[in-house]
MIDRENZA-559623 format. One record per residue (C-alpha): x, y, z; residue number from 1; residue in three letters. Coordinates in pm, 1 decimal. Example, Ala and Ser with C-alpha at 12.3 -4.5 7.8 and 13.67 -1.06 7.14 Angstrom:
2
        px        py        pz    k    r
    1230.0    -450.0     780.0    1  ALA
    1367.0    -106.0     714.0    2  SER
This chain:
284
        px        py        pz    k    r
    -516.3    7366.8    4163.5    1  UNK
    -600.3    7693.1    4010.1    2  UNK
    -913.6    7815.8    4135.6    3  UNK
   -1119.7    8087.9    3971.0    4  UNK
   -1309.2    8390.8    4103.4    5  UNK
   -1655.6    8395.4    4048.0    6  UNK
   -1757.7    8624.6    4378.5    7  UNK
   -1948.5    8928.8    4217.7    8  UNK
   -1880.6    8702.8    3907.4    9  UNK
   -2264.6    8527.8    3839.2   10  UNK
   -2232.4    8397.8    3489.1   11  UNK
   -1950.7    8152.5    3472.0   12  UNK
   -1998.5    8120.4    3060.6   13  UNK
   -1926.4    8504.0    2998.9   14  UNK
   -1593.0    8654.9    2920.2   15  UNK
   -1359.1    8609.3    3268.6   16  UNK
   -1163.3    8903.0    3147.9   17  UNK
   -1423.9    9104.3    3124.0   18  UNK
   -1612.7    8981.8    3390.5   19  UNK
   -1379.7    9078.2    3590.7   20  UNK
   -1321.2    9384.1    3514.8   21  UNK
   -1666.4    9497.7    3514.6   22  UNK
   -1686.9    9329.6    3827.3   23  UNK
   -1441.3    9562.7    3950.9   24  UNK
   -1450.3    9906.1    3751.9   25  UNK
   -1783.5   10132.2    3686.7   26  UNK
   -1633.0   10210.6    3289.7   27  UNK
   -1394.7    9897.6    3251.7   28  UNK
   -1285.5    9873.2    2909.5   29  UNK
   -1475.0    9647.9    2629.5   30  UNK
   -1224.7    9340.3    2601.3   31  UNK
   -1156.0    8986.5    2452.9   32  UNK
   -1092.4    8700.5    2598.8   33  UNK
    -751.5    8637.9    2746.0   34  UNK
    -638.7    8350.6    2956.1   35  UNK
    -325.7    8531.1    3007.9   36  UNK
    -402.7    8814.0    3185.6   37  UNK
    -706.4    8591.5    3362.5   38  UNK
    -592.4    8572.6    3696.2   39  UNK
    -375.3    8875.7    3727.0   40  UNK
    -807.3    9117.1    3680.1   41  UNK
    -973.5    8829.4    3902.5   42  UNK
    -679.6    8788.6    4198.6   43  UNK
    -832.5    8940.1    4524.0   44  UNK
    -575.2    8973.0    4872.8   45  UNK
    -624.0    8590.7    5069.5   46  UNK
    -696.5    8566.0    5410.2   47  UNK
    -772.4    8253.8    5455.6   48  UNK
    -513.5    7990.6    5389.9   49  UNK
    -582.5    7570.8    5486.6   50  UNK
    -335.5    7438.2    5657.7   51  UNK
     -93.8    7261.8    5342.3   52  UNK
     198.4    7386.8    5281.0   53  UNK
     337.0    7544.5    4988.3   54  UNK
     647.8    7298.2    4850.9   55  UNK
    1019.7    7480.1    4879.8   56  UNK
    1044.1    7453.9    4467.8   57  UNK
     796.5    7587.5    4387.9   58  UNK
     852.5    7897.0    4607.0   59  UNK
    1206.5    7906.5    4433.3   60  UNK
    1036.1    7868.0    4209.8   61  UNK
     848.9    8216.4    4227.0   62  UNK
    1066.9    8382.5    4370.7   63  UNK
    1321.2    8371.7    4030.9   64  UNK
    1009.6    8491.2    3868.7   65  UNK
     930.0    8733.9    4094.0   66  UNK
    1334.4    8905.4    4060.6   67  UNK
    1241.8    8757.5    3643.8   68  UNK
    1034.7    9132.2    3698.7   69  UNK
    1200.2    9514.0    3572.4   70  UNK
    1474.4    9659.6    3808.9   71  UNK
    1674.4   10002.7    3781.3   72  UNK
    1918.2   10001.4    3497.0   73  UNK
    1975.6    9593.9    3600.8   74  UNK
    2061.0    9717.1    3981.6   75  UNK
    1859.0    9381.9    4152.4   76  UNK
    1811.8    9625.7    4461.7   77  UNK
    1538.8    9365.2    4605.6   78  UNK
    1627.5    9035.1    4796.4   79  UNK
    1355.7    8810.8    4991.5   80  UNK
    1357.6    8676.8    5273.4   81  UNK
    1104.4    8313.1    5258.4   82  UNK
    1039.3    8252.4    5683.3   83  UNK
    1095.3    7864.3    5677.1   84  UNK
    1111.2    7836.6    6072.4   85  UNK
     765.6    7831.0    6198.2   86  UNK
     977.9    8011.6    6504.8   87  UNK
    1062.7    8335.3    6277.3   88  UNK
     735.7    8328.4    6104.3   89  UNK
     513.1    8381.3    6456.4   90  UNK
     780.2    8614.9    6607.8   91  UNK
     716.5    8812.5    6226.6   92  UNK
     373.2    8774.1    6309.3   93  UNK
     376.3    8966.2    6638.2   94  UNK
     555.9    9242.2    6495.6   95  UNK
     296.4    9252.1    6312.5   96  UNK
      21.0    9273.7    6495.7   97  UNK
     -32.6    8940.4    6608.6   98  UNK
    -337.5    8921.0    6321.8   99  UNK
    -439.2    8568.9    6271.8  100  UNK
    -448.0    8548.7    5899.9  101  UNK
     -99.9    8626.5    5907.8  102  UNK
      34.5    8381.7    6210.1  103  UNK
    -150.0    8118.5    6036.6  104  UNK
     -71.3    8129.9    5709.9  105  UNK
     147.2    7893.5    5595.3  106  UNK
     419.9    8080.0    5442.1  107  UNK
     547.7    8427.3    5498.0  108  UNK
     764.8    8606.4    5270.3  109  UNK
     945.3    8963.3    5370.1  110  UNK
    1028.6    9143.7    5001.4  111  UNK
    1375.8    9397.0    5042.8  112  UNK
    1502.4    9690.3    4835.7  113  UNK
    1875.6    9696.1    4966.2  114  UNK
    2101.4    9928.4    4856.2  115  UNK
    2417.1    9715.6    5026.1  116  UNK
    2510.9    9525.1    4707.9  117  UNK
    2591.0    9837.9    4454.1  118  UNK
    2763.3   10036.7    4762.8  119  UNK
    2982.4    9743.4    4765.9  120  UNK
    3056.6    9703.9    4430.4  121  UNK
    3219.0   10114.7    4511.4  122  UNK
    3387.3   10008.8    4821.9  123  UNK
    3563.6    9729.8    4636.8  124  UNK
    3677.6    9938.9    4335.0  125  UNK
    3753.4   10304.6    4553.1  126  UNK
    3544.0   10462.3    4372.1  127  UNK
    3327.3   10718.4    4519.5  128  UNK
    2897.7   10632.1    4487.6  129  UNK
    2796.3   10948.8    4387.9  130  UNK
    2388.0   10931.1    4484.6  131  UNK
    2396.5   10934.4    4834.5  132  UNK
    2066.8   11091.4    4843.3  133  UNK
    1725.2   10954.6    4853.4  134  UNK
    1680.8   10845.4    4534.6  135  UNK
    1901.0   10574.2    4668.7  136  UNK
    1699.5   10440.4    4899.1  137  UNK
    1402.3   10511.4    4625.9  138  UNK
    1524.7   10314.1    4354.6  139  UNK
    1540.9   10011.1    4624.9  140  UNK
    1146.5   10064.6    4714.6  141  UNK
    1069.1   10041.9    4352.8  142  UNK
    1233.9    9716.1    4273.2  143  UNK
    1150.5    9562.9    4590.8  144  UNK
     777.9    9661.6    4500.5  145  UNK
     766.1    9502.3    4124.6  146  UNK
     895.3    9210.2    4261.1  147  UNK
     679.4    9181.9    4520.1  148  UNK
     412.6    9261.2    4265.6  149  UNK
     533.5    8995.4    4045.3  150  UNK
     549.0    8733.5    4233.4  151  UNK
     168.0    8828.6    4353.7  152  UNK
      52.2    8709.4    3989.4  153  UNK
     260.6    8475.3    4036.7  154  UNK
     120.6    8311.4    4275.3  155  UNK
    -246.1    8435.8    4174.4  156  UNK
    -204.5    8259.1    3851.0  157  UNK
    -156.3    7931.6    4002.1  158  UNK
    -393.4    7869.6    4220.6  159  UNK
    -193.1    7969.2    4557.6  160  UNK
    -336.4    8298.6    4781.8  161  UNK
    -150.5    8602.1    4907.9  162  UNK
    -184.9    8829.6    5157.6  163  UNK
     113.8    9209.6    5147.7  164  UNK
     168.8    9304.6    5495.2  165  UNK
     239.0    9640.3    5522.7  166  UNK
     286.7    9659.1    5848.7  167  UNK
     659.6    9513.8    5882.0  168  UNK
     766.1    9872.4    5839.4  169  UNK
     551.5    9999.4    6166.0  170  UNK
     812.5    9776.3    6350.6  171  UNK
    1133.2    9780.6    6117.4  172  UNK
    1418.1    9847.8    6318.8  173  UNK
    1260.4    9534.7    6497.0  174  UNK
    1162.9    9359.3    6161.6  175  UNK
    1558.6    9394.6    6004.1  176  UNK
    1686.4    9313.6    6388.3  177  UNK
    1483.2    8975.3    6301.7  178  UNK
    1579.2    8878.1    5973.8  179  UNK
    1973.6    9011.2    6074.5  180  UNK
    1947.1    9299.1    5813.1  181  UNK
    2253.3    9487.1    5737.6  182  UNK
    2313.3    9839.4    5704.0  183  UNK
    2163.2    9954.0    5324.6  184  UNK
    1885.0    9685.2    5369.7  185  UNK
    1563.6    9745.4    5485.0  186  UNK
    1195.4    9542.9    5439.2  187  UNK
     931.9    9652.9    5174.9  188  UNK
     719.8    9469.6    5307.1  189  UNK
     568.2    9106.6    5378.2  190  UNK
     367.9    8847.3    5177.1  191  UNK
     137.7    8561.8    5346.4  192  UNK
     145.3    8285.5    5084.9  193  UNK
     -82.6    7994.2    5113.3  194  UNK
    -356.1    7764.4    4969.8  195  UNK
    -686.6    7972.0    5006.9  196  UNK
   -1002.6    7821.1    5098.7  197  UNK
   -1242.5    8024.4    4910.8  198  UNK
   -1118.8    8192.5    4629.4  199  UNK
   -1082.7    8575.4    4716.2  200  UNK
   -1329.8    8849.9    4664.5  201  UNK
   -1243.8    9101.9    4300.2  202  UNK
   -1245.0    9414.8    4610.5  203  UNK
   -1433.4    9758.9    4362.8  204  UNK
   -1135.8   10017.3    4282.7  205  UNK
   -1218.4   10356.8    4178.5  206  UNK
   -1310.0   10438.6    3803.3  207  UNK
   -1035.0   10406.0    3581.5  208  UNK
   -1197.1   10762.5    3457.7  209  UNK
   -1053.2   10868.3    3789.2  210  UNK
    -684.8   10702.8    3808.0  211  UNK
    -633.2   10686.4    3420.7  212  UNK
    -560.6   10960.4    3166.9  213  UNK
    -441.2   11085.5    2864.3  214  UNK
    -135.3   11293.1    2781.0  215  UNK
    -175.7   11488.5    3129.7  216  UNK
    -291.3   11449.2    3459.8  217  UNK
    -660.9   11560.6    3452.3  218  UNK
    -879.8   11546.3    3817.5  219  UNK
   -1192.6   11686.7    3601.3  220  UNK
   -1540.0   11503.9    3764.2  221  UNK
   -1314.1   11336.0    4046.7  222  UNK
   -1554.4   11491.9    4349.5  223  UNK
   -1844.5   11311.9    4148.6  224  UNK
   -1709.3   10996.3    4046.7  225  UNK
   -1531.6   10938.4    4424.5  226  UNK
   -1939.8   11005.5    4576.2  227  UNK
   -2031.2   10727.6    4249.9  228  UNK
   -1774.5   10527.8    4387.9  229  UNK
   -1831.4   10576.2    4740.4  230  UNK
   -2202.9   10486.3    4644.5  231  UNK
   -2176.3   10203.8    4539.9  232  UNK
   -1888.3   10062.8    4749.4  233  UNK
   -2057.6   10159.4    5052.7  234  UNK
   -2361.2    9929.0    4904.9  235  UNK
   -2269.9    9637.5    4727.9  236  UNK
   -1888.3    9558.8    4947.6  237  UNK
   -2034.6    9724.2    5300.8  238  UNK
   -1709.0    9784.2    5586.3  239  UNK
   -1738.3    9519.4    5854.3  240  UNK
   -1642.6    9739.7    6137.2  241  UNK
   -1606.4   10140.7    6128.9  242  UNK
   -1222.4   10280.9    6197.5  243  UNK
   -1173.0   10529.6    6504.0  244  UNK
   -1547.5   10516.2    6643.9  245  UNK
   -1392.7   10657.8    6980.2  246  UNK
   -1298.5   10948.9    6774.1  247  UNK
   -1539.9   10999.6    6499.4  248  UNK
   -1875.4   10776.7    6631.9  249  UNK
   -2027.8   10558.7    6438.3  250  UNK
   -2159.6   10651.8    6035.1  251  UNK
   -2466.5   10542.6    5913.5  252  UNK
   -2331.5   10559.6    5560.2  253  UNK
   -1966.7   10435.9    5595.4  254  UNK
   -1800.0   10470.4    5206.6  255  UNK
   -1415.8   10421.6    5144.6  256  UNK
   -1387.7   10802.5    5220.9  257  UNK
   -1451.8   10782.0    5507.4  258  UNK
   -1277.2   10439.7    5544.3  259  UNK
    -946.9   10592.8    5419.1  260  UNK
    -943.6   10948.8    5593.5  261  UNK
    -982.5   10793.2    5971.1  262  UNK
    -698.3   10536.7    5875.2  263  UNK
    -489.9   10831.0    5746.7  264  UNK
    -626.2   11060.8    6088.2  265  UNK
    -335.6   10878.2    6298.6  266  UNK
     -32.6   10879.8    6326.9  267  UNK
     128.9   10580.4    6146.8  268  UNK
     459.6   10514.1    6125.1  269  UNK
     603.4   10840.0    6202.5  270  UNK
     947.8   10711.6    6287.4  271  UNK
    1042.9   10512.8    5978.5  272  UNK
    1232.2   10795.1    5817.9  273  UNK
    1425.2   10752.1    6147.9  274  UNK
    1507.8   10427.6    6058.8  275  UNK
    1599.9   10442.0    5673.9  276  UNK
    1817.7   10738.8    5852.9  277  UNK
    1996.0   10531.9    6115.5  278  UNK
    2112.6   10244.8    5839.3  279  UNK
    2249.8   10480.7    5651.1  280  UNK
    2113.7   10654.1    5409.0  281  UNK
    2067.2   10991.6    5340.3  282  UNK
    1720.7   11174.9    5246.2  283  UNK
    1817.5   11477.3    5073.0  284  UNK
């Protein structure tokens, strides 16, 4: 079942791709209809799932599609762990803060970066691994990110809802222990998967003038563009709660910029580098 996202898109007879882009960007490009791109432009994170299970065969197909995505130098340094055991899912949900929407998801997966297989090839051939530095973990993380993006795009295309869970890195060691991850394999992100109860909202994004550049990076009129974005978000997609009110108080106009500033004013994952080093990576 394909769910057509109509939130923020009132005219369902118009070019759906254009409508989705217009709903998301103030400076969306003019584009002809393209059904192949609609689900990607319409996508949104889903945190409200039905109780229906997801067919294991379908999940395997989605994994195959995700792992067909590009990988650095064909190294294939990513793995997907599907948590089919309800106890495993409950344990993971507890580790990422006990959020109800995670605990209630019919399926959880964890996407991992894996530099272990490459090192095993060197051990078997008795040839030194000559790239034992930061790029080793960075490449594996990028491979995991690419596969995560491909999985969510594939899931969206067939009507499934998904939401990434970066909080697996908050308790990286505990998550690794739960999943029996060996050295040089690390949790990159979790993913909640299920059939959505309602179509996810199309979240507004920063203008393309801020994030798409031609020939050279540019910050021309950046402050003005972000100010417009803040005002539009506050008016059309206001935050339901404010972060860290005990520190910052309650803002009369709570914007995207204010939310992100408050979020990263608090320490988070300061021990992740220590964990990465503890499983054998060098970050030089």
